[in-house]
Wavefront OBJ file of the C-alpha trace (Angstrom):
o trace
v -6.956 27.556 5.360
v -4.017 26.681 7.548
v -2.762 24.170 4.978
v -2.238 26.915 2.394
v -4.378 25.309 -0.340
v -8.131 25.663 -0.557
v -9.433 22.085 -0.408
v -13.129 21.348 0.052
v -13.790 18.778 2.761
v -16.956 16.697 2.767
v -18.934 15.476 5.765
v -16.873 13.342 8.199
v -13.605 14.158 6.391
v -10.479 15.503 8.056
v -6.947 16.445 7.025
v -4.172 14.522 8.781
v -0.554 15.638 8.857
v 1.726 12.721 7.911
v 4.645 14.411 9.704
v 6.926 13.647 6.774
v 8.149 16.313 4.353
v 5.021 18.378 5.043
v 2.775 15.750 3.431
v -0.903 15.508 4.390
v -3.844 13.288 3.610
v -7.618 13.583 3.583
v -9.485 10.788 5.363
v -13.105 10.012 6.143
v -13.428 8.995 9.787
v -16.376 6.721 8.920
v -14.497 5.077 6.057
v -11.304 3.036 5.821
v -8.378 5.002 7.284
v -4.775 3.990 6.676
v -2.844 1.995 9.258
v 0.722 1.014 10.007
v 0.638 -1.594 7.218
v 0.602 1.093 4.503
v 3.371 3.055 6.222
v 5.555 -0.063 6.485
v 4.924 -0.969 2.842
v 6.007 2.495 1.692
v 9.246 2.027 3.629
v 9.732 -1.521 2.291
v 9.301 -0.253 -1.280
v 11.461 2.866 -0.959
v 14.179 1.072 -2.950
v 12.133 1.811 -6.099
v 14.563 3.285 -8.596
v 14.782 6.874 -9.767
v 12.431 7.883 -12.604
v 10.328 4.730 -12.214
v 6.758 4.513 -13.432
v 4.802 2.931 -10.578
v 1.306 1.485 -10.211
v -0.568 1.469 -6.881
v -3.310 -1.185 -6.995
v -6.246 -0.345 -4.734
v -4.800 2.985 -3.669
v -7.638 3.844 -1.265
v -6.842 7.150 0.422
v -3.606 7.336 -1.585
v -1.388 6.978 1.467
v 1.193 4.649 -0.113
v 1.488 6.757 -3.262
v 1.817 9.994 -1.308
v 4.526 8.578 0.962
v 6.431 7.082 -1.985
v 6.404 10.487 -3.660
v 8.273 11.716 -0.589
v 10.524 8.699 -0.019
v 11.653 8.017 -3.618
v 12.545 9.812 -6.831
v 9.888 8.033 -8.863
v 8.753 9.735 -12.054
v 5.054 8.939 -11.817
v 2.716 6.823 -9.715
v -0.798 5.912 -10.811
v -3.238 4.983 -8.074
v -6.141 2.771 -9.118
v -9.267 2.836 -6.957
v -12.627 1.246 -7.784
v -14.699 3.244 -5.271
v -15.567 6.589 -6.833
v -15.924 8.566 -3.593
v -12.609 7.236 -2.258
v -10.940 7.918 -5.622
v -12.185 11.525 -5.548
v -10.932 11.950 -1.978
v -7.477 10.693 -3.008
v -7.523 13.145 -5.919
v -8.037 15.992 -3.466
v -5.150 14.687 -1.356
v -2.922 14.755 -4.447
v -3.946 18.376 -5.015
v -3.456 19.216 -1.330
v 0.162 18.037 -1.608
v 0.643 19.647 -5.043
v 1.442 16.216 -6.487
v -1.022 16.245 -9.409
v 1.808 15.935 -11.954
v 3.387 12.977 -10.142
v 0.512 11.167 -8.387
v -2.304 10.480 -10.842
v -5.501 8.567 -10.184
v -7.768 6.220 -12.086
v -11.278 5.187 -11.045
v -11.287 1.644 -12.389
v -11.502 -2.073 -11.602
v -7.960 -3.475 -11.583
v -9.158 -6.437 -13.668
v -9.646 -4.020 -16.582
v -6.175 -2.491 -16.483
v -4.708 -4.704 -19.214
v -7.169 -3.005 -21.594
v -5.968 0.432 -20.501
v -2.191 0.062 -20.168
v 0.222 -1.742 -22.528
v 1.911 -4.950 -21.420
v 5.249 -4.380 -19.646
v 4.551 -0.696 -18.944
v 5.448 -0.291 -15.231
v 8.757 -0.410 -13.354
v 7.175 -1.271 -9.985
v 3.783 -2.091 -8.488
v 2.711 -1.592 -4.880
v -0.423 -2.889 -3.201
v -2.104 -3.184 0.174
v -5.010 -5.406 -0.901
v -8.005 -6.667 1.088
v -6.768 -9.287 3.558
v -9.832 -11.455 4.093
v -11.304 -13.983 1.684
v -14.805 -13.244 0.488
v -17.534 -14.726 2.707
v -15.187 -15.179 5.677
v -15.341 -13.401 9.018
v -17.997 -10.897 10.026
v -19.612 -9.038 7.145
v -19.287 -5.264 7.444
v -22.504 -3.341 6.873
v -20.436 -0.411 5.593
v -19.947 -1.352 1.915
v -16.818 0.770 1.570
v -15.184 -0.943 4.550
v -16.244 -4.359 3.265
v -14.570 -3.712 -0.113
v -11.411 -2.506 1.650
v -11.176 -5.502 3.982
v -12.629 -8.460 2.051
v -11.827 -9.841 -1.415
v -15.166 -8.666 -2.778
v -13.782 -6.778 -5.792
v -10.128 -7.843 -5.816
v -8.372 -11.101 -4.889
v -4.727 -12.082 -4.471
v -4.958 -13.879 -7.798
v -6.318 -10.738 -9.503
v -3.339 -8.770 -8.144
v -0.873 -11.395 -9.399
v -2.434 -11.656 -12.867
v -2.485 -7.927 -13.593
v 0.954 -7.363 -12.037
v 2.479 -10.046 -14.263
v 0.976 -8.413 -17.339
v 1.876 -4.816 -16.567
v 5.308 -5.129 -14.932
v 8.434 -4.862 -17.041
v 10.656 -7.946 -16.960
v 12.875 -8.106 -13.849
v 10.738 -5.468 -12.136
v 8.963 -6.018 -8.831
v 5.657 -6.106 -7.019
v 5.654 -4.958 -3.367
v 2.802 -6.174 -1.177
v 1.735 -6.125 2.470
v -0.636 -8.825 3.690
v -1.425 -11.207 6.550
v 0.889 -14.159 7.328
v -2.026 -16.615 7.321
v -2.474 -15.934 3.580
v 1.206 -16.450 2.728
v 0.746 -19.818 0.999
v -2.096 -18.406 -1.129
v 0.091 -15.419 -2.010
v 3.161 -17.430 -3.025
v 1.041 -19.838 -5.040
v -0.642 -16.985 -6.949
v 2.656 -15.168 -7.532
v 4.543 -18.174 -8.887
v 1.622 -19.207 -11.084
v 1.932 -15.796 -12.750
v 5.730 -15.678 -13.231
v 6.317 -13.515 -10.159
v 9.102 -15.005 -8.058
v 9.117 -14.130 -4.347
v 12.529 -12.599 -3.634
v 12.213 -10.978 -0.226
v 9.919 -11.490 2.760
v 9.846 -9.638 6.060
v 7.533 -10.546 8.937
v 6.168 -7.808 11.195
v 5.628 -8.579 14.881
v 3.556 -6.374 17.206
v 5.945 -7.387 20.025
v 8.939 -9.704 20.204
v 6.997 -12.399 22.072
v 3.920 -12.228 19.821
v 3.147 -13.965 16.526
v 3.623 -11.878 13.345
v 0.497 -10.088 12.151
v 1.817 -8.636 8.875
v 4.132 -9.795 6.103
v 5.933 -7.649 3.529
v 6.655 -9.352 0.206
v 8.711 -8.433 -2.843
v 8.231 -10.544 -5.980
v 10.070 -10.047 -9.263
v 8.677 -10.778 -12.711
v 10.805 -13.471 -14.350
v 13.119 -13.614 -11.337
v 15.206 -16.679 -10.549
v 14.249 -18.707 -7.469
v 16.036 -17.297 -4.433
v 14.160 -16.078 -1.375
v 15.659 -13.879 1.338
v 13.914 -13.798 4.711
v 14.800 -10.462 6.246
v 15.246 -9.758 9.947
v 11.929 -9.458 11.791
v 10.435 -6.011 12.213
v 9.211 -5.450 15.786
v 6.691 -2.643 16.270
v 6.494 -2.210 20.049
v 8.889 -2.665 22.941
v 7.714 -4.423 26.082
v 6.801 -1.082 27.665
v 4.413 -0.304 24.812
v 6.581 2.321 23.095
v 7.752 2.108 19.499
v 11.028 0.380 18.684
v 13.816 2.528 17.244
v 13.255 1.166 13.741
v 9.562 2.072 13.797
v 10.435 5.539 15.082
v 12.809 5.926 12.151
v 10.170 4.757 9.669
v 7.670 7.232 11.107
v 10.344 9.929 11.129
v 9.792 10.521 14.841
v 12.419 11.544 17.388
v 10.311 11.017 20.492
v 8.493 7.885 21.573
v 4.875 7.352 22.490
v 3.235 4.670 24.560
v 0.656 2.439 22.894
v -2.813 3.281 24.180
l 1 2 3 4 5 6 7 8 9 10 11 12 13 14 15 16 17 18 19 20 21 22 23 24 25 26 27 28 29 30 31 32 33 34 35 36 37 38 39 40 41 42 43 44 45 46 47 48 49 50 51 52 53 54 55 56 57 58 59 60 61 62 63 64 65 66 67 68 69 70 71 72 73 74 75 76 77 78 79 80 81 82 83 84 85 86 87 88 89 90 91 92 93 94 95 96 97 98 99 100 101 102 103 104 105 106 107 108 109 110 111 112 113 114 115 116 117 118 119 120 121 122 123 124 125 126 127 128 129 130 131 132 133 134 135 136 137 138 139 140 141 142 143 144 145 146 147 148 149 150 151 152 153 154 155 156 157 158 159 160 161 162 163 164 165 166 167 168 169 170 171 172 173 174 175 176 177 178 179 180 181 182 183 184 185 186 187 188 189 190 191 192 193 194 195 196 197 198 199 200 201 202 203 204 205 206 207 208 209 210 211 212 213 214 215 216 217 218 219 220 221 222 223 224 225 226 227 228 229 230 231 232 233 234 235 236 237 238 239 240 241 242 243 244 245 246 247 248 249 250 251 252 253 254 255 256 257
């Protein structure tokens, strides 16, 4: 194969080039494919320290873990995914990138992780959880998409509880979510000894309302919140801003379709 490693693709699957350090990913075009939110979270969390042991809650395709393997010098990242077919696809992506020794996967419900890993066993946690509350919005007939988008199997509170148990003291959780859930997020974090330390809002354009929020919360941290400069995705002409180009490691711009 042109990728140099013999990887079996299933029906509706494709290999996408991430255009960063020769990294690739397998995705199912009828399933949940990664978006800009995962890319921005990987950039937001690239401050993760050398030789860290990291947990990726709800890893999905494995996009955040794969990018963090390229952007940081982490020792190991464990991606947890409850959907078996998605978990297996992410495993093949790890093999495709020859990251099996660094990016490991677990097919499990995150609510069970405290029975699997010791307390205080991770140096950082990253997550791009489902954004919508259960029983809100239009129900997706595709069960995989419903689990990815709605809090069917995993809520903000579940993320906060397990992160508080598994993070080392003074270590951080990095999350991307929707601004309309910010109060729910902060409430869940503080209730579980995770102090919000840094927030950055993401705006599609400078004159539009933010549609994403990046959050860093530290276990046992002292109250002090920094609101970072806004991150603008598109210029008025529909092309990426310079910062987004840098995050995507692109030298040339493209117009939004």
